[in-house]
PDB file of N, CA, C and O in Angstrom:
ATOM      1  N   MET A   1     -96.221 -13.706  72.502  1.00  0.00           N
ATOM      2  CA  MET A   1     -95.337 -12.635  73.006  1.00  0.00           C
ATOM      3  C   MET A   1     -94.906 -11.734  71.856  1.00  0.00           C
ATOM      4  O   MET A   1     -93.832 -11.134  71.892  1.00  0.00           O
ATOM      5  N   GLY A   2     -95.752 -11.648  70.839  1.00  0.00           N
ATOM      6  CA  GLY A   2     -95.408 -10.803  69.697  1.00  0.00           C
ATOM      7  C   GLY A   2     -96.208  -9.526  69.692  1.00  0.00           C
ATOM      8  O   GLY A   2     -96.436  -8.912  70.734  1.00  0.00           O
ATOM      9  N   LEU A   3     -96.630  -9.132  68.510  1.00  0.00           N
ATOM     10  CA  LEU A   3     -97.373  -7.881  68.340  1.00  0.00           C
ATOM     11  C   LEU A   3     -98.677  -7.909  69.125  1.00  0.00           C
ATOM     12  O   LEU A   3     -99.068  -6.915  69.736  1.00  0.00           O
ATOM     13  N   LEU A   4     -99.348  -9.062  69.100  1.00  0.00           N
ATOM     14  CA  LEU A   4    -100.628  -9.199  69.790  1.00  0.00           C
ATOM     15  C   LEU A   4    -100.469  -8.934  71.284  1.00  0.00           C
ATOM     16  O   LEU A   4    -101.331  -8.316  71.910  1.00  0.00           O
ATOM     17  N   TYR A   5     -99.364  -9.406  71.846  1.00  0.00           N
ATOM     18  CA  TYR A   5     -99.096  -9.212  73.270  1.00  0.00           C
ATOM     19  C   TYR A   5     -98.966  -7.726  73.588  1.00  0.00           C
ATOM     20  O   TYR A   5     -99.501  -7.245  74.586  1.00  0.00           O
ATOM     21  N   ILE A   6     -98.249  -7.005  72.727  1.00  0.00           N
ATOM     22  CA  ILE A   6     -98.045  -5.573  72.944  1.00  0.00           C
ATOM     23  C   ILE A   6     -99.372  -4.825  72.826  1.00  0.00           C
ATOM     24  O   ILE A   6     -99.660  -3.923  73.613  1.00  0.00           O
ATOM     25  N   ILE A   7    -100.178  -5.211  71.832  1.00  0.00           N
ATOM     26  CA  ILE A   7    -101.474  -4.558  71.623  1.00  0.00           C
ATOM     27  C   ILE A   7    -102.390  -4.780  72.821  1.00  0.00           C
ATOM     28  O   ILE A   7    -103.183  -3.907  73.173  1.00  0.00           O
ATOM     29  N   CYS A   8    -102.278  -5.948  73.443  1.00  0.00           N
ATOM     30  CA  CYS A   8    -103.171  -6.294  74.547  1.00  0.00           C
ATOM     31  C   CYS A   8    -102.700  -5.743  75.892  1.00  0.00           C
ATOM     32  O   CYS A   8    -103.378  -5.919  76.904  1.00  0.00           O
ATOM     33  N   LEU A   9    -101.550  -5.080  75.910  1.00  0.00           N
ATOM     34  CA  LEU A   9    -101.060  -4.525  77.162  1.00  0.00           C
ATOM     35  C   LEU A   9    -102.004  -3.438  77.657  1.00  0.00           C
ATOM     36  O   LEU A   9    -102.609  -2.735  76.848  1.00  0.00           O
ATOM     37  N   PRO A  10    -102.139  -3.290  78.974  1.00  0.00           N
ATOM     38  CA  PRO A  10    -102.991  -2.229  79.532  1.00  0.00           C
ATOM     39  C   PRO A  10    -102.432  -0.846  79.178  1.00  0.00           C
ATOM     40  O   PRO A  10    -101.256  -0.700  78.844  1.00  0.00           O
ATOM     41  N   ASN A  11    -103.293   0.148  79.259  1.00  0.00           N
ATOM     42  CA  ASN A  11    -102.910   1.503  78.865  1.00  0.00           C
ATOM     43  C   ASN A  11    -101.933   2.152  79.835  1.00  0.00           C
ATOM     44  O   ASN A  11    -101.516   3.289  79.616  1.00  0.00           O
ATOM     45  N   THR A  12    -101.562   1.457  80.896  1.00  0.00           N
ATOM     46  CA  THR A  12    -100.601   2.016  81.838  1.00  0.00           C
ATOM     47  C   THR A  12     -99.225   2.133  81.174  1.00  0.00           C
ATOM     48  O   THR A  12     -98.391   2.940  81.585  1.00  0.00           O
ATOM     49  N   VAL A  13     -99.004   1.317  80.143  1.00  0.00           N
ATOM     50  CA  VAL A  13     -97.748   1.405  79.397  1.00  0.00           C
ATOM     51  C   VAL A  13     -97.928   2.470  78.321  1.00  0.00           C
ATOM     52  O   VAL A  13     -98.814   2.372  77.472  1.00  0.00           O
ATOM     53  N   SER A  14     -97.080   3.475  78.373  1.00  0.00           N
ATOM     54  CA  SER A  14     -97.207   4.584  77.428  1.00  0.00           C
ATOM     55  C   SER A  14     -96.804   4.151  76.028  1.00  0.00           C
ATOM     56  O   SER A  14     -95.999   3.236  75.856  1.00  0.00           O
ATOM     57  N   SER A  15     -97.368   4.812  75.039  1.00  0.00           N
ATOM     58  CA  SER A  15     -97.047   4.492  73.647  1.00  0.00           C
ATOM     59  C   SER A  15     -95.578   4.785  73.364  1.00  0.00           C
ATOM     60  O   SER A  15     -94.976   4.166  72.485  1.00  0.00           O
ATOM     61  N   GLU A  16     -95.000   5.727  74.106  1.00  0.00           N
ATOM     62  CA  GLU A  16     -93.583   6.056  73.916  1.00  0.00           C
ATOM     63  C   GLU A  16     -92.707   4.861  74.269  1.00  0.00           C
ATOM     64  O   GLU A  16     -91.735   4.567  73.573  1.00  0.00           O
ATOM     65  N   THR A  17     -93.055   4.175  75.353  1.00  0.00           N
ATOM     66  CA  THR A  17     -92.294   2.996  75.765  1.00  0.00           C
ATOM     67  C   THR A  17     -92.370   1.911  74.700  1.00  0.00           C
ATOM     68  O   THR A  17     -91.371   1.267  74.381  1.00  0.00           O
ATOM     69  N   ILE A  18     -93.571   1.716  74.152  1.00  0.00           N
ATOM     70  CA  ILE A  18     -93.761   0.704  73.113  1.00  0.00           C
ATOM     71  C   ILE A  18     -92.970   1.079  71.861  1.00  0.00           C
ATOM     72  O   ILE A  18     -92.345   0.226  71.231  1.00  0.00           O
ATOM     73  N   ASN A  19     -93.004   2.365  71.508  1.00  0.00           N
ATOM     74  CA  ASN A  19     -92.263   2.827  70.334  1.00  0.00           C
ATOM     75  C   ASN A  19     -90.768   2.601  70.528  1.00  0.00           C
ATOM     76  O   ASN A  19     -90.071   2.207  69.593  1.00  0.00           O
ATOM     77  N   ASN A  20     -90.274   2.852  71.742  1.00  0.00           N
ATOM     78  CA  ASN A  20     -88.859   2.638  72.035  1.00  0.00           C
ATOM     79  C   ASN A  20     -88.505   1.160  71.907  1.00  0.00           C
ATOM     80  O   ASN A  20     -87.434   0.815  71.409  1.00  0.00           O
ATOM     81  N   ALA A  21     -89.393   0.299  72.350  1.00  0.00           N
ATOM     82  CA  ALA A  21     -89.158  -1.141  72.262  1.00  0.00           C
ATOM     83  C   ALA A  21     -89.093  -1.573  70.797  1.00  0.00           C
ATOM     84  O   ALA A  21     -88.236  -2.368  70.409  1.00  0.00           O
ATOM     85  N   PHE A  22     -90.018  -1.035  69.986  1.00  0.00           N
ATOM     86  CA  PHE A  22     -90.008  -1.366  68.562  1.00  0.00           C
ATOM     87  C   PHE A  22     -88.731  -0.867  67.905  1.00  0.00           C
ATOM     88  O   PHE A  22     -88.133  -1.566  67.087  1.00  0.00           O
ATOM     89  N   ALA A  23     -88.309   0.351  68.265  1.00  0.00           N
ATOM     90  CA  ALA A  23     -87.096   0.933  67.687  1.00  0.00           C
ATOM     91  C   ALA A  23     -85.882   0.086  68.056  1.00  0.00           C
ATOM     92  O   ALA A  23     -85.014  -0.166  67.221  1.00  0.00           O
ATOM     93  N   GLY A  24     -85.828  -0.346  69.303  1.00  0.00           N
ATOM     94  CA  GLY A  24     -84.713  -1.179  69.753  1.00  0.00           C
ATOM     95  C   GLY A  24     -84.678  -2.506  69.017  1.00  0.00           C
ATOM     96  O   GLY A  24     -83.610  -2.976  68.624  1.00  0.00           O
ATOM     97  N   ALA A  25     -85.846  -3.111  68.829  1.00  0.00           N
ATOM     98  CA  ALA A  25     -85.911  -4.387  68.114  1.00  0.00           C
ATOM     99  C   ALA A  25     -85.473  -4.198  66.667  1.00  0.00           C
ATOM    100  O   ALA A  25     -84.797  -5.058  66.103  1.00  0.00           O
ATOM    101  N   GLN A  26     -85.854  -3.078  66.068  1.00  0.00           N
ATOM    102  CA  GLN A  26     -85.491  -2.804  64.676  1.00  0.00           C
ATOM    103  C   GLN A  26     -83.980  -2.651  64.548  1.00  0.00           C
ATOM    104  O   GLN A  26     -83.377  -3.155  63.600  1.00  0.00           O
ATOM    105  N   VAL A  27     -83.374  -1.960  65.498  1.00  0.00           N
ATOM    106  CA  VAL A  27     -81.920  -1.761  65.480  1.00  0.00           C
ATOM    107  C   VAL A  27     -81.207  -3.101  65.609  1.00  0.00           C
ATOM    108  O   VAL A  27     -80.255  -3.375  64.879  1.00  0.00           O
ATOM    109  N   LEU A  28     -81.672  -3.940  66.544  1.00  0.00           N
ATOM    110  CA  LEU A  28     -81.057  -5.253  66.728  1.00  0.00           C
ATOM    111  C   LEU A  28     -81.188  -6.086  65.466  1.00  0.00           C
ATOM    112  O   LEU A  28     -80.248  -6.776  65.069  1.00  0.00           O
ATOM    113  N   HIS A  29     -82.344  -6.023  64.839  1.00  0.00           N
ATOM    114  CA  HIS A  29     -82.583  -6.788  63.618  1.00  0.00           C
ATOM    115  C   HIS A  29     -81.628  -6.332  62.516  1.00  0.00           C
ATOM    116  O   HIS A  29     -81.061  -7.152  61.794  1.00  0.00           O
ATOM    117  N   THR A  30     -81.457  -5.019  62.397  1.00  0.00           N
ATOM    118  CA  THR A  30     -80.565  -4.469  61.366  1.00  0.00           C
ATOM    119  C   THR A  30     -79.122  -4.866  61.649  1.00  0.00           C
ATOM    120  O   THR A  30     -78.378  -5.224  60.736  1.00  0.00           O
ATOM    121  N   ASN A  31     -78.731  -4.801  62.920  1.00  0.00           N
ATOM    122  CA  ASN A  31     -77.364  -5.159  63.288  1.00  0.00           C
ATOM    123  C   ASN A  31     -77.085  -6.629  62.994  1.00  0.00           C
ATOM    124  O   ASN A  31     -76.017  -6.970  62.486  1.00  0.00           O
ATOM    125  N   ASN A  32     -78.033  -7.491  63.308  1.00  0.00           N
ATOM    126  CA  ASN A  32     -77.853  -8.917  63.058  1.00  0.00           C
ATOM    127  C   ASN A  32     -77.741  -9.191  61.566  1.00  0.00           C
ATOM    128  O   ASN A  32     -76.988 -10.068  61.143  1.00  0.00           O
ATOM    129  N   ARG A  33     -78.486  -8.444  60.778  1.00  0.00           N
ATOM    130  CA  ARG A  33     -78.451  -8.630  59.326  1.00  0.00           C
ATOM    131  C   ARG A  33     -77.093  -8.254  58.762  1.00  0.00           C
ATOM    132  O   ARG A  33     -76.549  -8.956  57.910  1.00  0.00           O
ATOM    133  N   SER A  34     -76.544  -7.134  59.244  1.00  0.00           N
ATOM    134  CA  SER A  34     -75.287  -6.647  58.689  1.00  0.00           C
ATOM    135  C   SER A  34     -74.128  -7.588  59.021  1.00  0.00           C
ATOM    136  O   SER A  34     -73.096  -7.556  58.352  1.00  0.00           O
ATOM    137  N   LYS A  35     -74.291  -8.422  60.046  1.00  0.00           N
ATOM    138  CA  LYS A  35     -73.225  -9.357  60.429  1.00  0.00           C
ATOM    139  C   LYS A  35     -73.183 -10.572  59.503  1.00  0.00           C
ATOM    140  O   LYS A  35     -72.162 -11.252  59.408  1.00  0.00           O
ATOM    141  N   LEU A  36     -74.285 -10.835  58.828  1.00  0.00           N
ATOM    142  CA  LEU A  36     -74.344 -12.028  57.976  1.00  0.00           C
ATOM    143  C   LEU A  36     -73.452 -11.862  56.749  1.00  0.00           C
ATOM    144  O   LEU A  36     -73.373 -12.765  55.916  1.00  0.00           O
TER     145      LEU A  36
END
């Protein structure tokens, strides 16, 4: 369920949606780091 899963998704999912998901994950990761 990682990067490979996203790469293997059918083309019905737009690259914009994937980019938004990556951006959201990055924000969550940064937020979790700042709490430590």
